[in-house]
N, C-alpha and C positions, 0 to 999 in steps of 0.2 A: 724524689726528697729534694728541698730546697733549704738553704741555711739562713738563719735570721740573727742579726747581730743588733743588739739593743744596747745603747749606753747608759748606765745608771749613774747620774753623776752624785746623787745624794747617798750612794751603797759604796761608790769607788769601784764599781763592778762593769765589766760587758757581759751581758747575758746573751747565751748563745742557746737556740732554738732551732729545730727542725720542722720543717713546714710540709705536710703531705700535699703534694701537687694535686692530688686527685680530689682530696677531700675539703682540704683546708685545716685539718687539724694540726695542733701545734704540740709539741713534745720539748719539755726542757732538757737541754742537754747538760750545760755545766755553766758555771760563772767563773769569768777570768777577772783575777784582782786587777785594778788597774788605778793605783793610787793617784790622786792630783785632781779630782773632778772631771771624769771623762764625759764629753758632750759632742762635738762634732765628728763625724766617722767619714772615712772614705776608702775604697777599695781600688788597688791599682786595675788598669785595662787587662792584665793578664790572669785577675783573681788571686793572687799570690801574696800579694802583702795588703797591709790595711795601715790606715793613719788615723791618729783619734789626738783632738785638741783637748789637752788637759787645763780646763779653764781655772781652777783654784791655783794649781802650781805655776801658770804661765809657761807651759810646754807643749811641745807636739812629740807623741811618741808613735815609732813605727814598729809594726810587727810582721812576722813571718805567719803565714797562713798554712796551717799543715793539710796538704792534699788529700788525705783521708778521712779525718775528722772534723777539719774547720778550725781545729783550736789554734789559739794566738800565742806566739812566743815573741816577747819583746826584743826587738833588733837595735833599736836608737832612740835617743832623745834629744831635742834640741832646745835651749832656751830662748825665751821670747821677752819682748818688752811690755807686751799686754796679754789678756787674755783672747784666744781665738774662738770665733763664734761660728767660723765656717772653714771647711778644708775640702780640697778636691785636687784629685790628680790629673795631671795633662794628658793627652792622648799617647803620647810616647811612654809614659810611666817614668820618666826621669825629671820631673817638676811637680812640687806639689805648691799649689796655690792656697791662701788663707786670707780671711777677711776679719778685722778686728774691731768691734761694736765701741768699746770704750775709747781706745787710741786713736781711731778714726785713720786707719791705715789699710793698703793692700801688701801682702807680701808674697815672695815666691823663694821657697826653698829647694836645693838641691837635693835629689835622692840617688845616692852612688849606686855602683853597679850591683851591691847586694841587697838594693832595695831600702837600705835605712837612711835616715835622716839623721843629721847632727852637726854638718856644715853650716856656717852664718849664712844667712839669707843673700839671694841674688839679687832681690829688691826688697826695699822697705821703704814704702813711699806713703807720705803722708796726704790725706784726703779731707775728708770733714767727719767730724764724730758720728758715730752710730753706722759705720759700714756694715753691709751684713752678708754678702755672698759674693764669691767669686768662682767661675769655673769657664773653660775654653769651650768654644763651639766645635762643631765635627770636623772641620779644616784644621783645628789647632792654632788658629791664627790671631783670634780676638777673644777677649774675656769683656766683661761688664762688672761695675760695682756697684749696686745701689746703697742708698743710705734712707734710714727711716726717719721719723718724727721731723724737726726742724731742718735739718740738714737736706732732707727731701730732693734727691739727686741721684742720677745715673751716671757714674764715669765711664768713657769708652776706652778701651786701650786695644792696641794692636801687640800680638804677643808672639816672640821669637823663639820657636821650640828648641832651637839649637843652642840659645845661648841662656833662655829663662827671662830674658829682659822684656820689659813692658814699656811702650811708647804712647803716649796719649794721641788718640785719634782726633778726627776733625769732624764734629765739633768734641773736644775734649768732655764736656759735661752736658747733660741734658736735664732740663728742670721741669717735671711733672707740674701739674696743676697743685696749688696749694692745698695741704691737707693730705696728700696722696700717701707720701711715705712707702716706696717701693723698698721692698724687704728681701724677696727670694725670685728667683726666675727659673723657667725652664725652656729649652729649645724644642721646636717642633721636630719630629725626625724627618721631614722632608727639607729641612735646613733654609726655610721662607719665613718663620715667625717665631717670635719669643714672646712669652708671657710671665709677666710681671705681676705677684701679688702686692697690694698696698696695705700696708699694715693700718695705718690713721684711718685709711678711707673706708676699709673693708670691701675693699672691690679687688678688680682683678682688670689688667690693661693688656691688650693685645697689641704688639708691635710687629711690623714689616721689618725683616732683616734683609739688609742688602749685603749679600755674601762677597761681593767684591770689595766694596769699602769697609766693611765691617760696622756700618752704623744701623741706627733703627729709628722707627717714625711711627708714632702710637696712630692707631685708628678705631679702636673700640674700648671702651670700660664699661663694665657690669658689676653691680653688687654682688657681693658674696651671701648676703642676707634676703632674708624673706620682706616682702614691702611692709608689713606690720611690725617688724620689730624695732624697738625703740629703746631697748638696753645698750649698756656699754659693750663693745667687742673691738677685738683686733686680729688682724691676721697673722698666720703662724707660717706654716710651710706650704709650698705647692707643688704637685705631681703630676705628669702625665702618664696615661697608659703607654704601654711600647708601642702601640700601631698609630699613636697620634689622635685616637678618634674621641678622647675622653679626659678633660682636665679635672683635678680635684685641688680644692684649697681649705686649710683648716682654720675654723673660726672660735676663736677664745673668748668666752663670753656668752655668745650664742651656744656654744659647745657642741658643734656640728662639723659635718664636712659637706662644703657645698659643691657640687656636681654640675659639670658643664659639656655639652657637646661641642665637638670642633670640626668645622668644615676646613677640609684638607686643602680646598682649592683657594678658597677666600680668606682662611683662617680665622672667620668669624665664629664667636662662641654664642651657645646658647644656652640659659640656664635649665637645669634639671632639677633645681630646688636644693634642699639641705636634707642629710641625714644625721639625724640625732645620735651623739656619740658621746665620749666621756668628758670628764670635767676637765678644762683647759686642754684641749687635744693639740699639743705643741708639735708633737713628731708624728708621722706615718709614714709608710713605704707600701710600694706597691711591688709583687713579684715580677721577675722577669718576662712570664708569660701574660701578665695583663689580668690574671684570674681572681687574685686575692689583694685584699689590702688589710694591712695590720695598723692600728692606731695606739699611741700611748696617750695615759691622760696623768697630767702633772698633780692634779689635786688628790688623789688617792693611790697613785702609783700603780693603775690597773692598766690592762692590756686588752683591746678587743680586736678579732679578725672578722672580716666581712667578705663576702663573694662579691666580684664585679659583674653585674649582669650583663648580659650581651646589649641592653640599651643604656649602658653607663650608670645606672642606680646601684645601691648597694644593698645588699641582704646580711643582716647581723648572724653570725654564727655562734659564738660565745664570749665571756669576758672573764679575765682572771687577773690575779696579783701578779705582778711583775718585779716590783722593787720601787726604791724612792728616787723620783724624778728623772723619768724616761726621757731622754733628750735628743737622740736620734734613732732610727730603726733603719736598718740596710738589710734587704733581701738579694740572695744571690744564688745562681745556680752552682752547685759544686764543679771541682774541675773534671 
């Protein structure tokens, strides 16, 4: 049995579900009241703490995760100057990274020995507006900050996991082709490639990652849409199967999940088409075994779960109501 955490910004709740690891069946366990508009969500490497960005109240909250039940108990909060659209925990569990769409900032907050947040940020760095994502690589030495729309850039940083300090890399900024708008990214588990989805261009770009310098170089861009699509669309989240064989991107407008196979040697992608999904599928998650995917739809507050087939395509299992504005879906194995 695996646990699923779903932030519901419109309901001020974090919904907890149990996922049957064999069948994919979902069972609702409990809703945790989380006032302030819960949206981005992250779990510590040891799975004992959770961190939630409260976009309405301009705060980040930390929670203890009960080992036996998975329930959340708030342990701390920290006030922010803007609303966080992304949070992640570094590999040591001592630092919380966050990105700020409206303010155009990247931040690092210290996490104390109890796992709580509350202290002033170690870093609060202005970049360009519409910053969207920050997470460290497997070595915990580097991070990237993509910006969508007219900011259209990727900032490259060196990360010191002893102090939490960020230093601009060389070059400090990558300028993608006009109109791309890189939004979120995932690291390939082999450490050689990074994949960014491009919000405005409805595409995904593969980058070679130099683990010695912490810099990236683009080598392939593919559309997330079918060739005959002419409507409006923007990309949302991007996720990779744990084995690195498949990549998935949410299409808002086409209302689908784009599916790609990944060549682990070359890093190249091959489109597997699109799986029709829910209205405005902003958030989705993949279970740690790479067997199931859960998708949330903003339009109707519904939730769909899918089998991830051995060939990387998806098979729909069921759809149910979940609540108002599902913004983040995190699936984890219990301790």
